[in-house]
N, CA and C atoms as a LAMMPS dump frame, in Angstrom:
ITEM: TIMESTEP
0
ITEM: NUMBER OF ATOMS
231
ITEM: BOX BOUNDS ff ff ff
-5.0000000000000000e+02 5.0000000000000000e+02
-5.0000000000000000e+02 5.0000000000000000e+02
-5.0000000000000000e+02 5.0000000000000000e+02
ITEM: ATOMS id mol type element x y z
1 1 1 N 0.849 -1.17 0
2 1 2 C 0 0 0
3 1 3 C 0.9 1.24 0
4 2 1 N 0.608 2.158 -0.873
5 2 2 C 1.412 3.366 -0.95
6 2 3 C 0.941 4.379 0.102
7 3 1 N 1.778 5.384 0.304
8 3 2 C 1.452 6.415 1.294
9 3 3 C 0.194 7.185 0.884
10 4 1 N 0.038 7.42 -0.416
11 4 2 C -1.14 8.151 -0.896
12 4 3 C -2.415 7.349 -0.657
13 5 1 N -2.348 6.032 -0.884
14 5 2 C -3.513 5.18 -0.634
15 5 3 C -3.879 5.174 0.842
16 6 1 N -2.875 5.067 1.691
17 6 2 C -3.124 5.049 3.131
18 6 3 C -3.759 6.36 3.584
19 7 1 N -3.246 7.463 3.089
20 7 2 C -3.797 8.771 3.441
21 7 3 C -5.229 8.896 2.945
22 8 1 N -5.48 8.404 1.738
23 8 2 C -6.824 8.462 1.177
24 8 3 C -7.801 7.645 2.027
25 9 1 N -7.399 6.455 2.451
26 9 2 C -8.26 5.63 3.294
27 9 3 C -8.51 6.28 4.653
28 10 1 N -7.5 6.926 5.198
29 10 2 C -7.672 7.609 6.478
30 10 3 C -8.693 8.742 6.361
31 11 1 N -8.571 9.532 5.309
32 11 2 C -9.495 10.65 5.123
33 11 3 C -10.909 10.14 4.894
34 12 1 N -11.054 9.121 4.071
35 12 2 C -12.386 8.574 3.81
36 12 3 C -13.007 7.98 5.069
37 13 1 N -12.223 7.285 5.865
38 13 2 C -12.774 6.699 7.082
39 13 3 C -13.151 7.784 8.088
40 14 1 N -12.35 8.841 8.178
41 14 2 C -12.672 9.945 9.088
42 14 3 C -13.948 10.652 8.64
43 15 1 N -14.092 10.878 7.339
44 15 2 C -15.312 11.517 6.842
45 15 3 C -16.531 10.621 7.039
46 16 1 N -16.353 9.314 6.848
47 16 2 C -17.457 8.381 7.069
48 16 3 C -17.883 8.384 8.535
49 17 1 N -16.921 8.439 9.445
50 17 2 C -17.259 8.489 10.866
51 17 3 C -17.997 9.785 11.209
52 18 1 N -17.562 10.9 10.627
53 18 2 C -18.263 12.163 10.874
54 18 3 C -19.694 12.102 10.358
55 19 1 N -19.867 11.568 9.154
56 19 2 C -21.217 11.456 8.594
57 19 3 C -22.089 10.524 9.426
58 20 1 N -21.527 9.421 9.889
59 20 2 C -22.289 8.491 10.73
60 20 3 C -22.698 9.157 12.037
61 21 1 N -21.796 9.908 12.632
62 21 2 C -22.115 10.599 13.878
63 21 3 C -23.194 11.641 13.71
64 22 1 N -23.108 12.409 12.641
65 22 2 C -24.121 13.434 12.388
66 22 3 C -25.466 12.779 12.078
67 23 1 N -25.444 11.714 11.265
68 23 2 C -26.691 11.034 10.914
69 23 3 C -27.367 10.443 12.155
70 24 1 N -26.589 9.826 13.022
71 24 2 C -27.179 9.252 14.229
72 24 3 C -27.684 10.34 15.168
73 25 1 N -26.994 11.463 15.226
74 25 2 C -27.45 12.565 16.074
75 25 3 C -28.763 13.15 15.564
76 26 1 N -28.873 13.315 14.255
77 26 2 C -30.125 13.819 13.675
78 26 3 C -31.241 12.807 13.907
79 27 1 N -30.936 11.531 13.733
80 27 2 C -31.943 10.495 13.978
81 27 3 C -32.382 10.497 15.435
82 28 1 N -31.47 10.85 16.332
83 28 2 C -31.818 10.92 17.747
84 28 3 C -32.874 11.969 18.042
85 29 1 N -32.897 13.03 17.244
86 29 2 C -33.926 14.059 17.421
87 29 3 C -35.281 13.611 16.886
88 30 1 N -35.281 12.71 15.913
89 30 2 C -36.507 12.368 15.211
90 30 3 C -37.286 11.199 15.811
91 31 1 N -36.63 10.361 16.602
92 31 2 C -37.317 9.207 17.185
93 31 3 C -37.881 9.594 18.559
94 32 1 N -38.93 8.892 18.986
95 32 2 C -39.51 9.222 20.293
96 32 3 C -38.524 8.976 21.42
97 33 1 N -38.459 9.789 22.418
98 33 2 C -39.127 11.081 22.575
99 33 3 C -38.471 12.127 21.677
100 34 1 N -39.289 12.785 20.876
101 34 2 C -38.806 13.737 19.874
102 34 3 C -38.098 14.894 20.557
103 35 1 N -36.926 15.254 20.013
104 35 2 C -36.167 16.381 20.53
105 35 3 C -35.239 16.05 21.674
106 36 1 N -35.182 14.803 22.078
107 36 2 C -34.312 14.401 23.177
108 36 3 C -33.324 13.356 22.675
109 37 1 N -32.048 13.592 22.908
110 37 2 C -31.015 12.682 22.432
111 37 3 C -30.535 11.823 23.594
112 38 1 N -30.408 10.54 23.327
113 38 2 C -29.946 9.591 24.346
114 38 3 C -28.46 9.812 24.626
115 39 1 N -28.042 9.444 25.815
116 39 2 C -26.625 9.556 26.176
117 39 3 C -25.742 8.701 25.276
118 40 1 N -26.246 7.553 24.864
119 40 2 C -25.439 6.679 24.006
120 40 3 C -25.208 7.304 22.644
121 41 1 N -26.181 8.063 22.135
122 41 2 C -26.009 8.751 20.85
123 41 3 C -24.953 9.838 20.991
124 42 1 N -24.999 10.564 22.076
125 42 2 C -23.993 11.603 22.31
126 42 3 C -22.604 10.996 22.485
127 43 1 N -22.528 9.857 23.154
128 43 2 C -21.248 9.174 23.333
129 43 3 C -20.684 8.742 21.986
130 44 1 N -21.533 8.154 21.126
131 44 2 C -21.088 7.713 19.808
132 44 3 C -20.617 8.905 18.981
133 45 1 N -21.354 10.013 19.025
134 45 2 C -20.956 11.197 18.273
135 45 3 C -19.619 11.745 18.772
136 46 1 N -19.417 11.73 20.075
137 46 2 C -18.134 12.182 20.631
138 46 3 C -16.992 11.282 20.156
139 47 1 N -17.225 9.975 20.109
140 47 2 C -16.195 9.049 19.631
141 47 3 C -15.886 9.291 18.152
142 48 1 N -16.906 9.601 17.366
143 48 2 C -16.694 9.916 15.949
144 48 3 C -15.83 11.168 15.799
145 49 1 N -16.111 12.182 16.617
146 49 2 C -15.318 13.412 16.557
147 49 3 C -13.875 13.164 16.99
148 50 1 N -13.693 12.366 18.014
149 50 2 C -12.342 12.055 18.484
150 50 3 C -11.569 11.299 17.415
151 51 1 N -12.21 10.319 16.778
152 51 2 C -11.546 9.545 15.728
153 51 3 C -11.138 10.442 14.561
154 52 1 N -12.082 11.247 14.08
155 52 2 C -11.777 12.122 12.951
156 52 3 C -10.7 13.142 13.323
157 53 1 N -10.781 13.682 14.517
158 53 2 C -9.757 14.631 14.958
159 53 3 C -8.394 14 15.075
160 54 1 N -8.36 12.766 15.525
161 54 2 C -7.058 12.099 15.652
162 54 3 C -6.471 11.79 14.287
163 55 1 N -7.299 11.396 13.341
164 55 2 C -6.809 11.116 11.991
165 55 3 C -6.23 12.383 11.368
166 56 1 N -6.982 13.467 11.411
167 56 2 C -6.521 14.701 10.791
168 56 3 C -5.393 15.341 11.59
169 57 1 N -5.506 15.366 12.901
170 57 2 C -4.509 16.025 13.736
171 57 3 C -3.17 15.325 13.74
172 58 1 N -3.166 14.015 13.861
173 58 2 C -1.913 13.262 13.9
174 58 3 C -1.203 13.343 12.561
175 59 1 N -1.933 13.202 11.466
176 59 2 C -1.278 13.244 10.155
177 59 3 C -0.687 14.626 9.875
178 60 1 N -1.379 15.678 10.264
179 60 2 C -0.853 17.031 10.059
180 60 3 C 0.378 17.25 10.927
181 61 1 N 0.346 16.79 12.166
182 61 2 C 1.477 16.941 13.068
183 61 3 C 2.705 16.189 12.544
184 62 1 N 2.503 14.964 12.12
185 62 2 C 3.627 14.155 11.627
186 62 3 C 4.206 14.766 10.359
187 63 1 N 3.36 15.208 9.45
188 63 2 C 3.855 15.82 8.221
189 63 3 C 4.654 17.087 8.511
190 64 1 N 4.195 17.899 9.453
191 64 2 C 4.93 19.127 9.775
192 64 3 C 6.275 18.806 10.42
193 65 1 N 6.333 17.78 11.267
194 65 2 C 7.605 17.406 11.894
195 65 3 C 8.585 16.847 10.87
196 66 1 N 8.095 16.051 9.92
197 66 2 C 8.97 15.542 8.871
198 66 3 C 9.509 16.679 8.01
199 67 1 N 8.675 17.671 7.735
200 67 2 C 9.115 18.827 6.956
201 67 3 C 10.197 19.591 7.706
202 68 1 N 10.003 19.786 9.006
203 68 2 C 11.021 20.463 9.812
204 68 3 C 12.329 19.674 9.826
205 69 1 N 12.223 18.364 9.956
206 69 2 C 13.41 17.513 9.966
207 69 3 C 14.151 17.571 8.636
208 70 1 N 13.428 17.543 7.535
209 70 2 C 14.052 17.631 6.215
210 70 3 C 14.768 18.968 6.044
211 71 1 N 14.128 20.048 6.496
212 71 2 C 14.747 21.366 6.393
213 71 3 C 16.021 21.445 7.229
214 72 1 N 15.991 20.877 8.423
215 72 2 C 17.168 20.864 9.299
216 72 3 C 18.295 20.06 8.671
217 73 1 N 17.952 18.919 8.098
218 73 2 C 18.979 18.071 7.466
219 73 3 C 19.584 18.76 6.249
220 74 1 N 18.762 19.462 5.469
221 74 2 C 19.282 20.145 4.291
222 74 3 C 20.172 21.326 4.682
223 75 1 N 19.908 21.967 5.808
224 75 2 C 20.742 23.068 6.282
225 75 3 C 22.118 22.551 6.724
226 76 1 N 22.168 21.37 7.302
227 76 2 C 23.43 20.811 7.766
228 76 3 C 24.277 20.238 6.649
229 77 1 N 23.668 19.926 5.526
230 77 2 C 24.414 19.326 4.412
231 77 3 C 25.174 20.338 3.613
């Protein structure tokens, strides 16, 4: 698996988790009792946000550190 494929799968899975969380949250408003969301729905939505944030945040952090390392190595050469 190439790096581009892995990144693509990470982004797609993070977006799918966000969509699932939003869809379940909206469904929570529509089922009886209307307008009240269960704690389990809120927990699932929080987990979706954490997963998506970790995918995007970790990849951005790692890419920035690699860029800094490359710049440092090129300065020393």
